[in-house]
N, C-alpha and C positions, 0 to 999 in steps of 0.2 A: 549385494553386500553394500552398506551405505559408507560414504567416505568418513574417516574420523572427525573430520570438520563438524559432522552433524553429531558427534557424541556429546553428552552431558559432561563438561568439564567447567570448572571455574574459569572465568576469562576477564582480563582487564584490556580495555581498548584504549587506543589512542584519545587524546582530547577530541571533543567534538562527538564523540559516540558515547552509548549508554554503557553500563557495566552491568554483566549479569553475574549473579553470585549463587552459589549453592544454597537451597533453603527459600529463594525467592520465588516470584510467581511462575516464572518460566525457565527452567534449567536447562534446556537444550539450546545449542547455539543455531543461530541461522547461517545458511551457507553464505560463506565470504572468503575472500582470499587473504591468505596469512602472508604478509610482507616478511622477507627473511630478516631476523636479528641476529647479529653475530653471537654465537654462543660464548665468546668471552666476555660479553656484556652481562650475561645471566648466569654464568658458572664460574666456579673459581677453578683456578690452576694450581691445584694441590695434588697433582699426581707425584710429585717429588717428595712430599710429606710422608711421614710414616703413617702406615694404615693398617689397622688390625681390628677384625670384627670379634667381639667377647661373645661367641655362641658356644655352647658347651657341646653340641653335637658336631660342630665343624672343628673345633679344637680336637676333640676325640678322634675324629676321621683323619685329620692332618697328622696327628701322632702315630696313629695305625700305619698311615702311608709312610712316614719315615722308617718306622720299625720294619716293615715288610721289605723296604730297599736295604736295610741294615742286615736282614736275615739273608736276603739273595747274595749280599756281599760276603757275609761269613761262609755260606756254604760253597760258593764259588772258589773263594780263595782257600780256606782251610780243608775243605773236602776233597775239592777236584784240582786245584791248580798246585798248590803247594806240595801235595805228594807224589806228583807227576815227576817223572824220570826225564822227560824232555824240558830242558831249562828253557829254550827258546820258546816253545808252546806256552809254557807258564808266564813267561815275560810278556808277550806279545798279547795274550789273551787277558791277562791280568791289567795291563795297562788300558786296553781297549775298554774293558767292562768298568774300570774305576773311573776312567775319564766320562763315559757315558753316564754312569750314576752320579758323578759329581754334578754333571750337566743338568740331570733330571732333577736333583734336589735344589739346585740353585734356581732352576725354573720355577719349581713349586713355591720357593720362598719368595720370589719376586712377583708370582701370582697372587700369593696369599698377602703380602705386604704392601703392594701398589694399590693406590686408589683407583678403582675400575672406573671412574668418572662420575663420581658422586656429585649432584647438585647441591649446592650450599643450603642447609637446613634453616628453615624460618625466614628465609629472605623475602618472602611474598607479603611484604609490610606495605601500607598505603603511601609510606613516606618514601621508601626505596623505588616502588613502581613510579611515583611521581618524578623521582630523581631521573628515571631513564628518559624522560621527555619524548614518550612515544608520540610519532606522528600520526595523524588520521590514517587509519586503515591498518596500523601496525597493533598487533595483539599479543600479550604473554599468557601463557595458561598457568594456572596455580594447582598444585597437588593438594588436595583436602587432607591427605594423611600426613604429610610432612610439612606443610605449609611453606612449600618452596615453588620458586619460578621455575616450571617445568619447560625445557625445550622440547622441541620435536624430536621423536625417536627415543625418548626417555621413558622408562618406565620404573614403578615404585617396587622395591624389594621390601618384604615384610620381614626379613632375617636382618638385613642391614639396616632396615628403618630409612632408608634413603631413596630418592629418585636415582636412577643410574643411566648415564647416557649410553645409547647402543647397547642396553643389557641384553645379553644371549640367555643367560640362566644363572642360577644361584648355585654353586658347585661345593658341596659339603666336603670334599675332598681336599680343596684348597681354601676350604673355610672363607670363602668370598664370593662375590658376583664376577661373572666373566663379562667385562664391558669394554668400552672404547679403549681404556688405557693399559690394560692387562691381558687382552686378548693374545697377543703375541706370546706372552710367557706362558700362558694355558696350553697354547697349540704346541709350543717347545716342550712343555712337560708331558704332554700326551705321547708325543714323538719320542722322546728319550726313554720313557718308560717301555713303550712298545719294543724299542731297539734292545734296551738291556733284558726285556723278557723274552726276546727272540735269542739274543746271545746265550742266555743262559739254558734255554731249551736245547741248543745246538750243542752245548759244552755238556749237557746232561746225557744227550745220545751217545757222544763219543765217550763219555766216562763209563757208561753203562756197557757199552762195547768192550771197552779195555777191562772192566771188572770181570766181565764174563769170560774173557779169554785168559786172563790171569788170575791169580787167588785174590779173593776178596780181602783177605787179611793184609794184602800188600798194597792195595790200590787206594787205601784211605788210612789216614792216622786214627781213625775211629773203628771202634767194632762193627762188623758186618750188619747186624741188626739196626745200630743206630745209622749207620751210613745210609741203609736202604729206606729209613724213616725220613732222615733229613731230605734225600734225594727225591722221594715221593712228594714230600711237601712242597718242595721247590717247583716241582713238575707241574703241580695243581695250581701254585701261585703264578707261575710264568704263563700258563696257557689262560688262566682267568684274566689276568692283566694284559696280555697280549691281545686277546680279542676284544676287550673292554676299551683300552685306549687306542686301538686301530680304529674302531667305530667312531670313537669320539674324534679323533685326529681327522678322519675322513668327513664327518659332519661339520667339523668346525672349518676346514679347508672350504667345503662347499658353500658354506654360510658366508665365507668371506668372498669368494668368487662372485657368489650372487647379489652381494651386498644387502644381505636379508638376515636378520638376527632369528634366533631359535624363537623367540616369543613372537615375532612378527610373522614367522611361518605358521606357528601354532594357531594364532589369532586370524590368520589369513588376512593380515592388514593390507590395504591398498597402497601401492608404492606411490609416495607423495616426493620423492627426491630424485635429483637427477641421476640417470642411468650411466655407469661407467663401465669401462672394459675389465675383464678379469685381472689383467695386470696391473691396472690402476687400482683397483681394491686390494690387491696383495701388497702393492707398495704403500698403500695408506696404513696398513696394520703393521707391516715388518720394517717399513724405511723406504726413501725415496728411490735409493740406489741399490740394486742387488749385489750383495757381497756376502762375505762369510759372518758379518755383523748380524745378518738375517737369522743366523743359527744360534747366536749368543744372547743368553739371559742377561748378560752385563750390559748391552746395547739398549739405550732408550730410544725407540722411533719417535719420528715426527709424525704425529696423527693429524697434521693439517690444521693448526688452530685458527686459521682463518677461514676455514670451511663454515658455509652456512648452508641451512636447510630450508626449504620452502615447500609449500603445498603447490600441487599442480591442479588448477581449477578449470 
């Protein structure tokens, strides 16, 4: 497996070296060392700006996600908890379920509306590259699709139409790429959806047992056929999303711990960046100090803006 340094990509060298462009006589680069260039020099810090992808499929999937959560909310509250004769049971479970659902939707919103780490589009101009004043041995790569200066570990997304730093994958359910800046929110989203799915299934079991022991007409404010249909649909939804989000949560945590994105694993790209401990990788995504803020979608982690990537040759 050849190192990515050998791949065919547009490149601009520092002064004193030749430039190789797509369409020229030789499209492939010669083996050479890439001197690290701070990503702040070639990327924008737009993670705090509003971000939204106008993709029809993604928007529909995001709306469906919210509707499914609202459906679970409706069944849990109005079919199972409010008709319950045990007030403490209803208050405790209602508070817990609503808190988890709120955190899930907040995480979904942050994952969808946060810039995942997009590289400035169209900044690979001759004037801008010259303004970087690259030294001999320093190189920057250009993406031929979005005409941007492409930092290491960035990949182009055909849906976002941008190069995304540390892109893991494009998720239609959050209508966005999962990348360097929003991976925390995506992990929280999958975790909280898995938790409310598990919680709803547990409530379902207890409610079915209660209805079988008591009269079906008294265990719900709805008619018995309507109650059964609503509970069965919630059961299918809970099982489906519990399995799906649990698997996604596990793969994301594994990806973070190994410091290898989904695309890098799929393409089996050779590691060209410094290896860190699992704890350091977790801190890089969720924040530098472990606290309850790790589990808050309202806390913006420091992703290590001074970090640089380099090839190991």
